[in-house]
C-alpha positions, 0 to 999 in steps of 0.5 A: 084428070085421066084421058081416054082415047077412043079409036072409032071405026075408020080409024078416027081417034077421039080423046076425052077426059075421064073422071077418076073413079068413073067408068070408060063407058060413062065417059063415052056416053058423056062425050058422044061416043055413039058406038057405045050405048051402055043399054044396061047402064053399066050393071054388067047385064049386056055387052053394048059397051064392048071395047078392045083395049090397047095391049099396053094397058091390059096389064093395068086392068083388074082381072076380068070377072067370070060374069064379064067374061060370060057377057062378052060372048054376047057382044055384037062385034067379035071378041078378042084377047083384049076385049073388055066391057067398058063399064068394068074399066074404072078410070084412075091415074094409072090408066091415063091415056088408055086407048080403046077401040070401039065398034066394028 
């Protein structure tokens, strides 16, 4: 089972178990990471699951779609070079240990 490390505002780190084939957003919602609300349910219609991915994992992710790129413009927190929507990050063994920063 791949793990996900969430860095929360203030620097607190929370490690959760992900499910292979499920999104980082779903893991966050199932484990009380309240900084991710996933209002659209993961259908790429909001930006409430915005995260910043640790640079060590960016190259392991599939390329960002145009729709995801456009939606990131609506994120509450400013986007960065490593910004992604966590609903679009699907867990697999290669992403085991991925670290994402949430919130402020």
